[in-house]
N, C-alpha and C positions, 0 to 999 in steps of 0.2 A: 471438375477439371476436364472431364470428357465432354460435358455439355458445353463448357466454355469454348473448348477447341472446336467442337461442331459448329457453335454459334458463330465464331470468328470465320470459319471456312465458308459457312453459308453466306454471311454478310460480304465476304470477299467475292464470292461467285455472283451474288446480286449486283454488286457494284460493277463487276466486269460486264455482266449482261446488260445493265443500264447503259454503260458507256458504248458498247457495240450497237445496242438498239438505237440510241440517240444519233450516233454517226450515220447509221444506215437510214434512219428516218429522215435526217437532213438531206441526204443524197435523193431520196424518194420525193420530197416535196419541193425541192427547188430545181428547176430546169433552166437552161439557157437557150435562146433562140440564136439565129445566125448573127444578130446584132450584139451578142453577148450581154443581153439584158436578162436578169434573173427573174423568173416567173415563179410564183408560189402556187402549189397545187392545193387550192382551198377545199377540195373535195375531201381532204384528210382531217379536217377539223370537226365536222358535225358528228362522226361516229365516236369521237373521243370525249365529247362534252356530256355534262350531267343531263341536260335538256335538249335532246336532239331536235325535237319539233321547233323550239325557239330558235336554234341555230339555223335550221332549214328555212325558217321564215325570214331571218335577217339575210341569209345568203341569196334567197330568191328575190329580195328587194333590190339587189344591186345587179342589174343586167351586166354581164361580162366580167364579174368578180373572179370567175375561174380562170381568166387570162391575165389578171392583173399581176403587177410585180410585188414583191414582199412589202415595200413601203406603202403602196397604194392600198393593199389589203389591211395593213396595220392602221393606216390613217382612217379608213372606213370604220374599223372596230372602235377606234378612239372617238370618232364623231358619234357613232351610235351610243357609246357609253356616256358621252356628254348629254346627249338627248334624254337618255334614261335618268341620269342624274337630275336634269332639269325638270322632268315630270315628277320625280320623287320630291324635289324641293318645293315645287308648286303645291303639291298635295299636302306637304307638311305645313306650309304657310297657310293653307286653307283650313287645316285641322286645329292648329295651335289656339286660335281665339275661342273655339267652341270646346276644347278638350277640358276634362276634369283636371284639377291640380296634379293629381298623381301621374296623369299621362303627359302633361306638359313638359315635365323634365326629360322624359324619354324621347319626346318628339323633338326637343331642342338639341339633345344629344345626337340624334339621327341627322338633324339639320346640318350639324357641323360636317358630317361626311359629305352630304350632297351639296353643300355650298363650297366646301374646299375642292371638290373635284375639278370643276371647270377652271377655278382660279389658280390652283397649285398642282394638283395630282396629275391632270391631263398634260401639263407642261413637262413634268418629270417623265411620264411614260413617253411623250413625243421625243424628247431628248434621247432617252434610251433606245427607241426605235431608229432614230437617225444615226446614233452612234453604233448601231448593230450590237448593242449590249443586251442580248436576248436573255441572259441569266438575270440581269438586273431588271429587265422588263417583267420576267416571270415572278421574281421576288416581289415587286411592287404590286403586281396583280394579286398575288397571294395575300398581301397585307390589305388590299382594298376588299377582297372577298371576305376576309375575317371581320373587317369593320361592318360590312353589310349583314353578315350573320350575327354579329353582336347587336346591331340595331334591332333585327327581327327578334332575337331572343330576349332582348330587354323588356318586351311586352308580355312575356309568358309569366303565369299560366293563362292570363286574358289573351284573347286574340288581338293580333297586331292590326292596326289600321292601314299598315304599310306593306302587307304581305306581297301584293302584286308588284308594286313599285321596287321593294327590295329583291324579289325574284327576278324582275327584268334586269335590274342593275347587276346582280350576282351572275346571271346568265351571260351577259356580254362580257363581264370580266372574266368568266370562266372560258369564254372563247378566246380572249386575249392570252389567258394563261396557256391554253392548249397551242395556240398559234406560236407563242414564244418557245414553248417546250419542244415543238417540232423543229424549231430553227437552231436549238442549241447544239453545237458541235460536240 
C-alpha cells in the first residue's frame, strides 16, 4: 500500500516534469523573426540523439540548416531518411540472389520496411509534419525505429549483412523522433 502510493506520487511528479520540460523545450527551440516566421533551433537535436556523430554529419551536410524553419528542417530529415531507405533497399536487392535460403526470408522481411518507406511511410510523416501533428510524427518515427531494430535483430545470432544500412536509417529516424519531441507542446 505504501509502495503503491509512493509509485503513484512518483509517476505524477514525472508526468508533471515532462509536461513542464516539453513546454519549455518548445519555447527554446522555436523562435520568430520580425516577419513572424518560425525558425527551429536545430542545434538542440544532436545532443539528444543516440549517435551524435551521425547527426553532426547530417547537419553539416546542409549549409544554413540552423536558420531554417520547422517545415524545412523536417523536410530535410524526411529526404535523408528516404535516401537511407533507398540505400538499404538497393543493398537488400543485391544480397537476395546470393543469400542462403535461411537468410532470404529475413532479407525479404527487411525489404518490406525499406520498400514501404518511400511509397507509404514518408507520405504519412510528411502529412503529420504539414499538419503540425508532432505527437503523431513522433509516434510514427517510433514505429519505424522499432521495425528497423526488428530487421537487424532478425539476423541474430549471425551477423546482419545490413548493419550499416539499418544503423543509418535508425539514426535519421532517431533525429526525426528527437525533432518531433522537441516540438511537442
